[in-house]
C-alpha positions in Angstrom: 42.3 44.3 -28.4 44.6 43.5 -25.7 42.8 40.2 -24.8 42.8 39.2 -28.6 46.4 40.0 -28.9 47.2 37.6 -26.1 45.5 34.7 -27.9 48.1 34.6 -30.7 45.3 35.0 -33.4 45.6 37.6 -36.2 42.7 40.0 -36.2 41.4 43.1 -37.9 39.5 45.9 -36.2 37.1 48.0 -38.4 35.3 51.1 -37.3 31.7 50.4 -38.9 29.5 47.9 -40.3 30.2 48.8 -44.0 33.9 48.3 -43.3 33.1 45.0 -41.6 31.4 43.8 -44.8 34.4 45.0 -46.9 36.8 43.2 -44.6 34.6 40.0 -44.8 35.0 39.9 -48.5 38.8 40.6 -48.5 40.1 38.7 -45.4 38.1 35.6 -45.5 37.9 35.3 -41.7 37.5 32.1 -39.7 35.4 34.0 -37.0 33.9 37.4 -36.6 33.4 39.3 -33.4 30.6 41.8 -34.4 29.9 44.9 -32.4 26.2 45.4 -32.5 26.3 49.2 -32.2 28.5 50.6 -34.9 27.9 53.7 -37.1 26.9 53.7 -40.8 25.6 50.0 -40.7 25.1 48.4 -37.3 26.3 44.9 -36.4 22.8 43.3 -37.1 22.6 44.8 -40.6 26.2 43.8 -41.4 25.5 40.3 -40.2 22.4 40.1 -42.5 24.5 41.3 -45.5 27.3 38.8 -44.7 24.7 36.0 -44.4 23.4 36.9 -47.8 26.8 36.9 -49.3 27.5 33.4 -47.7 24.4 32.0 -49.3 25.9 32.8 -52.7 29.2 31.5 -51.7 28.0 28.3 -49.9 29.9 29.2 -46.8 29.2 30.0 -43.1 31.6 31.9 -40.7 30.7 32.0 -37.1 29.7 35.5 -36.0 29.6 36.4 -32.2 27.7 39.6 -31.5 29.4 41.8 -29.0 27.2 44.5 -27.2 27.3 46.8 -24.3 23.7 46.2 -23.8 23.0 43.3 -21.4 19.3 43.9 -21.7 16.8 41.1 -21.9 16.1 40.3 -25.5 19.6 41.4 -26.9 20.9 37.9 -27.3 17.8 37.0 -29.1 18.1 39.9 -31.5 21.6 38.9 -32.3 20.5 35.2 -33.1 17.6 36.5 -35.1 19.9 38.7 -37.1 22.0 35.6 -38.1 24.7 35.7 -35.5 25.7 32.4 -34.0 26.5 33.5 -30.4 26.5 36.5 -28.1 29.1 38.1 -25.8 28.0 41.0 -23.5 30.5 43.8 -22.6 32.6 44.2 -20.5 34.3 41.3 -22.0 36.3 39.0 -19.7 39.4 37.0 -21.0 37.7 33.9 -19.9 34.5 34.6 -21.8 36.3 35.6 -24.9 38.5 32.4 -24.8 35.5 30.2 -24.3 33.8 31.7 -27.5 37.1 31.3 -29.4 37.3 27.6 -28.3 33.7 27.0 -29.1 33.8 28.4 -32.5 37.4 27.8 -33.6 37.7 24.4 -32.1 40.9 22.7 -31.0 43.1 25.0 -32.9 43.2 27.3 -30.0 44.5 24.4 -27.7 47.5 24.0 -30.1 48.2 27.7 -30.1 48.1 27.6 -26.2 50.5 24.8 -26.0 52.9 26.0 -28.6 52.9 29.5 -26.8 
């Protein structure tokens, strides 16, 4: 949260996959950082549900999977579930900023120079 707070972006943190799905419907996010290991509905399941909703809506929000598992195959599982990218923990500020720049584009540069 501290790293995200320093970017100038607004963000919402939820405690499980079901709440992530609800937040997706209410907040219309530009990007989602999805923890893979969440209670009730894990991040892979929540991603699948979001992708189903997006098919009906004709939209696509970038989802970056966040996982404490840096095991071989984790990145592939995230991508197979419909995530666009993968970010292993512990998350460095540099790695997070690279993902934000990749998926949000030049808007982050505007925020940096305005800050």
